[in-house]
C-alpha positions as MATLAB code, in Angstrom:
seq = 'MTVYHDSHNPDLLERIPIDSARVLDVGCNAGALGFEYKRRNPAARYYGIETDPDAAVVARTRLDDVATTSVEDEPFPFGDTMFDCIVFGDVLEHLIDPWRIIRLLAQRLTETGVLVICMPNVEHWSFAERILRGTFDYEEQGLFDRTHLRWFTFETTRRAIREAGLAAYDVMPRVFDRPQAIAFANAMRPALEALGIDVQHYANRAAPLQYVWRATRQPLPTMSVVSSMLNPVGGVSHVRVIEPMAALATYTGFSTRIINSLDPGPVDPNQPRIFIFHRPLLAGNPGLAMVRRLLDRGFVVVCEFDDHPAYIPVLQRPDIQNFRAVHAIQTSTEPLAEVLRAQNPEVAVFPNAVNRIQTPRNFTDSSHLTLMFAGINREDEWPEYLPALNAVAALAGERLTFRIVADRGLYDALETPHKHFTPLCDYDTYQDLLAQSEIAFMPLKDTPFNRCKSDLKFIEAASFRVVALASPTVYSGSIEDGRTGLIFRDPQELQQRLIRLVANPDAARALADAARSDVTAKRMLASQIRPRAAWYHSLWERREELNRQLLARVPELAQPAEVLHSGS';
ca = [
      64.064  101.730  125.749;
      65.459  100.125  122.434;
      69.213   99.374  122.628;
      70.664  100.977  119.632;
      74.232  100.970  118.150;
      76.341  104.119  118.597;
      79.686  104.010  116.549;
      80.437  104.622  113.034;
      81.379  102.764  109.952;
      85.077  104.295  109.057;
      84.907  102.696  105.545;
      81.574  104.342  105.237;
      82.888  107.860  106.571;
      85.930  107.546  104.045;
      83.710  107.380  100.984;
      81.471  110.146  101.637;
      82.768  112.906   99.664;
      84.156  115.320  102.083;
      82.377  118.531  100.982;
      79.152  117.277  100.311;
      76.611  119.903  100.633;
      73.662  117.510  101.525;
      74.014  114.079  102.824;
      71.266  111.575  103.377;
      71.928  108.651  105.859;
      69.318  105.801  105.328;
      68.897  103.953  108.553;
      71.182  106.853  110.321;
      70.429  104.877  113.755;
      71.933  107.534  116.745;
      73.850  109.668  114.114;
      77.252  108.650  114.804;
      78.355  108.216  110.962;
      76.547  112.005  110.628;
      78.252  112.966  114.022;
      81.763  112.205  112.703;
      81.278  113.407  109.028;
      80.007  116.997  110.280;
      83.321  116.979  112.339;
      84.930  116.990  108.943;
      82.535  119.148  106.920;
      80.515  121.346  109.645;
      79.134  123.272  106.533;
      77.067  120.212  105.266;
      73.392  119.466  105.838;
      73.062  116.080  107.099;
      69.765  114.284  106.926;
      68.695  111.016  108.375;
      65.948  108.392  108.098;
      65.666  106.156  111.165;
      62.687  103.677  112.271;
      63.808  103.464  115.845;
      62.345  106.291  117.612;
      64.799  106.125  120.514;
      67.595  106.214  118.310;
      66.184  109.083  116.000;
      66.019  111.147  119.397;
      69.631  111.167  119.747;
      70.323  111.575  116.300;
      68.384  114.735  116.270;
      70.946  116.298  118.712;
      73.395  115.499  116.052;
      72.173  115.699  112.566;
      70.345  118.600  110.927;
      66.869  116.707  110.069;
      66.048  113.221  111.058;
      62.764  111.507  109.833;
      61.397  108.727  112.268;
      60.040  106.597  109.409;
      60.886  103.813  107.036;
      62.605  104.652  103.929;
      59.849  102.440  102.152;
      56.938  104.568  103.194;
      55.552  107.304  101.426;
      55.776  110.175  100.887;
      59.555  110.877  100.893;
      59.916  112.639  104.232;
      62.361  115.518  102.580;
      60.320  116.694   99.758;
      62.203  117.570   96.488;
      65.540  117.642   98.237;
      68.729  116.534   96.108;
      71.699  115.009   97.757;
      75.555  114.885   97.085;
      75.516  111.593   98.762;
      73.455  109.017   99.827;
      74.276  106.549  102.250;
      72.707  103.124  102.943;
      74.917  101.423  105.809;
      73.723   97.809  106.545;
      70.108   98.851  105.605;
      69.086   97.312  102.408;
      69.087   93.774  103.721;
      66.282   94.852  106.082;
      63.932   96.268  103.532;
      61.158   94.317  101.443;
      62.195   95.912   98.342;
      65.566   97.328   98.405;
      65.824   97.202   94.451;
      62.753   99.583   94.323;
      64.525  101.997   96.818;
      67.790  102.138   95.311;
      66.090  102.986   91.929;
      63.821  105.586   93.905;
      66.898  107.395   95.433;
      69.204  107.068   92.511;
      66.645  109.712   91.289;
      67.452  112.034   94.212;
      71.359  112.017   93.632;
      72.712  115.480   92.296;
      74.417  115.011   88.772;
      77.667  114.498   90.413;
      76.176  112.682   93.440;
      77.267  109.214   94.894;
      75.403  106.346   96.393;
      77.328  104.490   99.207;
      76.369  101.263  100.230;
      77.598   98.493  102.738;
      76.021   95.422  102.320;
      76.488   92.055  104.316;
      77.891   89.192  102.175;
      75.986   86.088  102.105;
      78.899   84.097  100.520;
      80.864   84.912  103.900;
      82.282   81.531  104.993;
      80.625   81.124  108.423;
      77.034   81.284  106.593;
      78.187   78.206  104.773;
      79.830   76.572  107.592;
      76.510   76.909  109.665;
      74.375   75.765  106.912;
      76.485   72.648  106.359;
      76.781   71.767  110.389;
      73.071   72.433  110.725;
      73.416   75.192  113.391;
      72.067   78.268  111.086;
      69.993   80.368  113.236;
      69.197   83.900  113.598;
      71.120   86.604  116.003;
      70.355   89.917  117.518;
      73.024   91.547  115.126;
      75.420   90.910  112.411;
      75.418   88.832  109.400;
      72.718   86.631  111.038;
      70.464   89.373  112.365;
      66.927   88.428  112.714;
      65.699   91.200  110.828;
      67.244   90.547  107.693;
      64.687   90.101  104.871;
      67.038   90.014  101.845;
      70.367   88.617  101.093;
      73.051   89.736   98.822;
      76.397   88.674   97.211;
      78.879   90.869   95.280;
      77.047   90.059   92.064;
      73.632   90.729   93.030;
      74.687   94.056   94.673;
      76.343   95.105   91.592;
      73.372   93.619   89.435;
      70.954   95.827   91.645;
      73.175   98.972   91.328;
      73.275   98.557   87.289;
      69.322   98.222   87.240;
      69.050  101.403   89.087;
      70.510  102.949   86.282;
      73.946  103.877   88.197;
      77.455  102.844   87.437;
      79.343  100.853   89.877;
      82.485  103.173   90.629;
      84.652  100.985   93.129;
      83.705   98.404   96.021;
      85.851   97.697   99.089;
      85.569   94.129  100.670;
      85.547   94.261  104.442;
      87.418   91.243  105.662;
      88.143   90.753  109.300;
      88.906   87.002  109.434;
      90.882   86.051  106.378;
      92.946   83.205  108.144;
      89.523   81.150  108.992;
      88.120   81.929  105.467;
      91.377   80.294  103.917;
      91.220   77.626  106.467;
      87.343   76.970  105.566;
      88.307   76.798  101.731;
      91.037   74.443  102.286;
      88.886   72.195  104.142;
      86.570   72.487  101.548;
      88.892   71.747   98.705;
      87.567   67.966   97.539;
      84.097   69.455   97.412;
      85.125   72.666   95.569;
      87.280   70.774   93.080;
      84.523   68.196   92.530;
      82.227   71.256   91.582;
      84.934   72.792   89.338;
      85.169   75.778   91.590;
      88.975   77.471   92.048;
      89.559   77.262   95.726;
      91.377   80.360   95.774;
      88.521   82.175   94.196;
      86.143   80.752   96.556;
      87.914   81.881   99.624;
      88.435   85.411   97.991;
      84.594   85.383   97.736;
      84.059   83.968  101.433;
      86.383   86.262  103.137;
      84.369   89.644  103.147;
      81.834   89.896  105.956;
      80.495   92.942  104.111;
      81.109   94.814  100.947;
      81.320   98.857  100.780;
      80.333  100.071   97.172;
      80.178  103.535   95.564;
      77.974  104.203   92.524;
      77.637  107.117   90.591;
      75.044  108.425   87.793;
      77.874  108.000   85.120;
      80.984  106.207   84.485;
      83.856  108.230   85.688;
      87.723  108.209   84.661;
      89.880  108.014   87.651;
      92.693  110.371   88.327;
      95.667  108.739   90.158;
      97.437  111.127   92.512;
     100.794  109.678   94.245;
     102.992  111.247   96.932;
     106.294  110.523   98.375;
     106.385  111.610  102.076;
     109.203  112.161  104.542;
     109.020  110.820  107.731;
     106.226  112.394  109.905;
     108.026  115.490  112.003;
     105.868  117.826  114.096;
     102.699  117.144  111.849;
     103.819  118.644  108.680;
     103.519  115.321  106.986;
     100.091  115.035  108.243;
      98.756  118.283  107.269;
     100.446  118.594  103.949;
     100.254  114.959  102.642;
      98.382  112.486  104.960;
      95.352  114.379  105.522;
      94.731  115.970  102.266;
      95.575  112.794  100.285;
      92.693  110.870  102.512;
      90.437  113.968  101.849;
      91.086  113.806   98.004;
      90.366  110.073   97.965;
      86.450  110.577   99.275;
      86.140  112.075   95.808;
      84.886  109.587   93.022;
      87.206  110.313   90.312;
      90.249  110.243   92.110;
      92.565  107.594   93.719;
      95.458  108.350   96.061;
      98.582  106.620   97.409;
     101.271  107.838   99.662;
     104.757  106.072   99.100;
     108.039  105.944  101.260;
     110.176  105.231   98.205;
     110.163  107.219   94.391;
     108.732  104.200   92.876;
     104.743  104.917   91.915;
     104.327  101.403   91.144;
     102.151  100.095   88.289;
     100.797  102.748   86.102;
      97.600  102.482   83.958;
      98.865  104.297   80.977;
      94.980  105.496   79.955;
      94.642  107.088   83.544;
      95.590  110.940   84.344;
      98.335  110.830   87.189;
     100.099  113.228   89.427;
     103.053  112.601   91.571;
     103.918  114.851   93.984;
     107.402  115.345   95.688;
     107.030  116.054   99.331;
     109.777  118.524  100.417;
     112.209  116.953   97.975;
     116.023  117.119   97.462;
     116.269  117.063   93.615;
     120.126  116.985   93.625;
     122.273  116.777   90.397;
     121.896  114.276   87.613;
     120.524  111.805   90.219;
     117.732  114.341   91.028;
     116.835  114.878   87.373;
     116.908  111.100   86.608;
     114.347  110.671   89.255;
     112.198  113.429   87.428;
     113.039  112.018   84.164;
     111.777  108.611   85.033;
     108.345  110.148   86.092;
     108.276  111.974   83.018;
     108.739  108.616   80.930;
     105.860  107.283   82.817;
     103.577  110.014   81.739;
     103.209  111.705   85.035;
     102.813  115.539   85.733;
     105.303  116.287   88.513;
     104.552  118.399   91.667;
     106.778  119.771   94.225;
     105.091  120.073   97.596;
     107.104  122.664   99.835;
     106.136  124.794  102.538;
     109.288  126.559  103.919;
     111.482  129.680  102.595;
     114.247  127.818  100.589;
     116.585  130.574  100.695;
     117.109  129.844  104.594;
     117.438  126.127  104.305;
     121.353  125.300  103.853;
     121.168  122.458  101.742;
     118.963  123.973   99.201;
     121.575  126.815   98.427;
     123.965  124.342   96.578;
     123.850  125.168   92.846;
     122.832  121.697   91.641;
     119.671  121.624   93.405;
     116.513  121.668   91.282;
     113.752  121.080   93.661;
     111.567  123.963   91.970;
     112.645  124.273   88.600;
     112.759  120.469   87.568;
     108.987  119.938   88.144;
     105.884  120.972   86.271;
     104.428  122.805   89.299;
     104.620  123.681   92.860;
     102.197  123.693   95.608;
     102.701  125.517   98.867;
     100.735  126.982  101.804;
     100.930  130.777  101.911;
     100.963  133.245   99.448;
     104.255  135.101  100.520;
     105.933  131.828  100.215;
     104.320  131.446   96.607;
     105.766  134.553   95.302;
     109.371  133.553   96.504;
     108.535  130.186   94.510;
     107.611  131.723   91.342;
     110.974  133.205   90.671;
     111.863  129.796   89.890;
     108.712  128.248   88.571;
     105.406  130.292   87.274;
     103.209  127.298   88.249;
     102.353  127.680   91.827;
      99.319  126.922   93.602;
      98.508  127.883   97.192;
      96.632  125.788   99.636;
      96.819  126.957  102.879;
      97.210  124.530  105.956;
      93.664  123.588  107.114;
      91.948  121.576  109.704;
      90.894  117.847  109.059;
      88.449  117.919  111.610;
      86.897  119.788  114.677;
      88.038  118.267  117.881;
      85.435  117.742  120.737;
      86.737  120.240  123.705;
      88.530  118.575  126.602;
      89.986  121.614  128.155;
      88.610  124.556  130.471;
      87.464  122.144  133.224;
      89.059  123.985  136.128;
      88.351  127.676  136.480;
      91.304  128.078  138.954;
      93.820  126.583  136.792;
      95.145  127.003  133.240;
      97.964  125.610  131.042;
      99.986  127.223  128.620;
     101.600  125.110  125.935;
     104.588  125.948  123.643;
     105.568  123.443  120.839;
     108.528  124.218  118.348;
     111.108  122.574  116.214;
     113.881  124.731  115.842;
     112.266  127.759  117.579;
     115.208  128.158  120.149;
     115.493  132.045  118.724;
     112.051  132.906  119.218;
     111.123  132.999  122.798;
     114.616  134.209  125.008;
     113.367  137.884  124.797;
     109.982  136.666  126.301;
     111.408  134.612  128.945;
     111.508  137.372  131.824;
     107.684  138.012  131.238;
     106.877  134.341  131.283;
     108.735  133.795  134.410;
     107.145  137.169  136.102;
     103.703  135.563  135.120;
     104.799  132.449  136.503;
     105.989  133.763  139.878;
     102.530  135.813  140.109;
     100.389  133.263  139.088;
     101.848  130.201  141.180;
      99.878  127.002  140.842;
      97.174  128.507  138.552;
      99.485  128.342  135.915;
     101.224  125.301  134.329;
     103.559  125.426  131.528;
     103.769  122.585  129.009;
     106.676  122.398  126.820;
     107.130  120.212  123.813;
     110.643  119.377  122.245;
     112.240  122.498  123.335;
     114.512  121.506  126.565;
     116.165  125.062  126.620;
     112.929  126.982  127.366;
     111.637  124.231  130.110;
     114.809  124.439  131.564;
     114.883  128.396  131.787;
     111.336  128.705  133.411;
     111.469  129.527  136.978;
     108.432  127.617  138.193;
     107.873  123.890  139.455;
     104.791  123.944  137.655;
     105.957  122.831  134.345;
     105.991  119.703  132.467;
     108.370  118.728  129.545;
     107.683  116.332  126.518;
     110.528  115.328  123.906;
     109.965  115.437  120.448;
     106.860  113.414  120.060;
     104.510  111.909  117.212;
     101.582  114.072  116.003;
      98.810  112.186  117.980;
     100.865  112.664  121.123;
     101.199  116.509  120.322;
      97.576  116.780  119.564;
      96.494  114.986  122.863;
      98.852  117.412  124.863;
      97.388  120.310  123.149;
      93.667  119.359  123.943;
      94.761  119.064  127.650;
      95.865  122.890  127.236;
      94.147  126.211  127.406;
      96.521  128.778  126.116;
      99.125  128.102  123.384;
     102.181  130.412  122.978;
     103.102  131.510  119.642;
     106.238  133.644  119.240;
     107.708  134.427  115.884;
     110.249  137.041  115.206;
     109.864  139.242  112.182;
     112.060  137.625  109.621;
     111.886  136.926  106.043;
     111.929  133.243  106.754;
     108.950  133.566  109.464;
     106.798  135.737  107.160;
     106.605  132.774  104.884;
     105.573  130.414  107.364;
     102.050  129.532  107.849;
      99.435  129.972  110.697;
      99.111  126.324  111.327;
      99.827  126.628  115.162;
      96.511  128.871  115.441;
      94.074  127.025  113.421;
      95.449  123.553  114.993;
      94.882  125.268  118.717;
      91.480  126.796  117.610;
      90.297  123.260  116.512;
      91.030  122.199  119.928;
      89.534  125.358  121.611;
      92.599  126.518  122.736;
      93.166  130.390  122.820;
      96.466  131.662  121.150;
      98.622  134.055  122.447;
     100.937  135.075  119.472;
     103.104  137.458  118.132;
     102.057  139.772  114.776;
     104.142  138.020  112.296;
     102.011  135.615  110.425;
      99.437  135.280  113.032;
      98.055  139.065  112.905;
      96.727  137.939  109.373;
      94.475  135.244  110.757;
      93.816  136.480  114.418;
      91.375  139.130  115.372;
      93.089  140.468  118.240;
      90.886  140.527  121.206;
      87.753  138.523  119.743;
      89.723  135.057  118.538;
      93.028  135.537  120.310;
      95.592  137.777  121.642;
      98.326  139.379  119.777;
     101.477  140.778  121.864;
     104.164  143.018  120.187;
     106.603  143.100  123.044;
     107.637  141.266  126.093;
     105.412  143.807  128.260;
     102.225  143.264  126.153;
     102.961  139.581  126.391;
     103.094  139.961  130.250;
      99.834  141.662  130.715;
      97.978  139.614  128.265;
      98.882  136.386  129.819;
      98.129  137.913  133.302;
      94.605  138.736  131.762;
      93.940  135.304  130.604;
      94.933  133.587  133.968;
      92.922  135.953  135.889;
      89.849  135.351  133.675;
      89.589  132.099  132.471;
      85.942  132.723  131.170;
      87.287  135.402  128.819;
      90.281  133.090  127.719;
      87.510  130.354  126.874;
      85.333  132.995  124.911;
      88.427  133.892  122.990;
      89.039  130.159  122.437;
      85.421  129.605  121.442;
      85.331  132.450  119.012;
      88.564  131.095  117.292;
      87.002  127.615  117.257;
      83.950  129.103  115.549;
      86.193  131.189  112.666;
      88.247  128.035  112.029;
      85.325  125.932  111.853;
      83.800  128.297  109.258;
      86.736  129.305  107.163;
      89.723  126.835  107.469;
      88.291  123.369  107.257;
      90.067  121.074  105.052;
      86.685  120.050  103.281;
      86.392  123.358  101.577;
      89.846  122.971   99.913;
      89.542  119.490   98.537;
      87.578  120.631   95.453;
      90.150  123.358   94.472;
      92.991  120.855   94.754;
      91.022  118.375   92.469;
      90.393  121.382   89.962;
      94.121  122.368   89.776;
      95.256  118.634   89.253;
      93.098  118.219   86.362;
      94.031  121.752   84.956;
      97.497  120.535   85.355;
      96.731  117.042   83.430;
      94.788  119.080   80.589;
      97.648  121.430   80.172;
     100.395  118.862   80.616;
     102.040  119.500   77.193;
     102.390  122.929   77.446;
     103.629  122.261   81.006;
     106.210  119.934   79.452;
     107.433  122.462   76.953;
     107.862  124.882   79.625;
     109.806  122.262   81.939;
     112.253  121.391   79.092;
     112.874  125.054   78.153;
     113.847  125.586   82.316;
     116.023  122.457   82.423;
     116.837  121.250   78.973;
     118.821  118.462   80.684;
     115.483  116.586   81.184;
     115.247  115.916   77.482;
     118.089  113.260   78.275;
     117.084  109.521   79.424;
     116.898  108.980   82.898;
     119.696  106.343   82.482;
     122.211  108.627   80.969;
     121.329  111.475   83.714;
     121.950  109.012   86.359;
     125.256  107.731   85.097;
     126.371  111.221   84.610;
     126.240  111.875   88.429;
];
């Protein structure tokens, strides 16, 4: 059997538009790249072309359609199908006529389609060193792969893209050994200088092992989206900032950046630009001065907020301008949007969504289940349910383990030896603990604050195939009771339903599987990025009117930032 590679190139993955309907992977190998992509966009049709029959067999278990052929063979295996993205991951250098193939497949891109190419760089320092030492020889893989037929540099790849009738959109060098490249360039300094070659320029060309290119049918203007971010706590920063910004960056036409300060850095005056304040505290004149500086640099300013402001004490100060002193607000639920529209009519709702569907790791032992509760500032939510939890714990014994994250009070109050406590942890640790659980306990009292919260806990649990045991507040709008989870309305019903799950793990798994399927179909971040992009473009196109509305709400913003700041 042929030995094939079964890992994906993350830099290729990050450049496939996350909501592509049809992707073609030329040289898909065993389908590792497509497998990872479909975890992010399960609705996509992902096609592969692979010459290795053994690798193609594995790829067919992961992708939607795989042709065991060469892309240079006729006829093209997928008829007249058009693609939103075509990927060449270290393939073109193996072809007899890669220039012809780029030209042919460029014609199979949709109007907004993207060609993604990963290409070895023949200018890499190790290539030149081996030539100079007389030690050049082919190897089984890598830059010196014995099956390489063609060699490309940065410039020759750019020329091939242009001659195919495409516009190079961007390029990312993949550098793994910059110190060695710099050392080699410095060792070669006398020869380089004798040839009139700038040493630093040569080092920059010699450092990349590969380049990853994106190309489109037409040149595209780029919108810059910059977001501030609070220190990550409980996954909010990941779900509301990190993951959406990463998904938006897969789009040609967008560049994204997350900053920990309020300085957006260099600005291209010809580039559309959005600045997002993540859960800001725009207090008094200093807060207005921050906004004024952004306005002076031509930004459309957005506030990202996902909690009811009336129940956050610091936001009750009269000098807080979080929502009035920005052009627009983005939030996570429609009830919260209605609250925020009282201060600013320009509000968009982007529900929390799953970045990728996880590979299940639970339900491995039918004689034992783990219930997880993770909550920050949820100390008031569980006390009325404590007797029911302890009653089930006494009945179930070692068949039920409790995993408590952050809430020491609940952990201490549980009357069972079968319990584990994890202090407030990072998001990766939280997800790892969730993946090892079978039940997620989600109590929320019916309060105005809670009614504005999102169902994030449910969709996270569903993505890990964990069954939700939840209160009706918030969750009754997402969980189909008895099919994708269980709703409890009082302690007695919680007790009955938890006993049911412990007694019948197969039924619990069926609920979790159904929830996972629902979230896969309805709550993926991939389906939300296009509306986000459209809204940002709409804000930019309407910026003059939005500016007028902003200054009418907060006339003080008409003053220079320096005046506002000095008046604090």
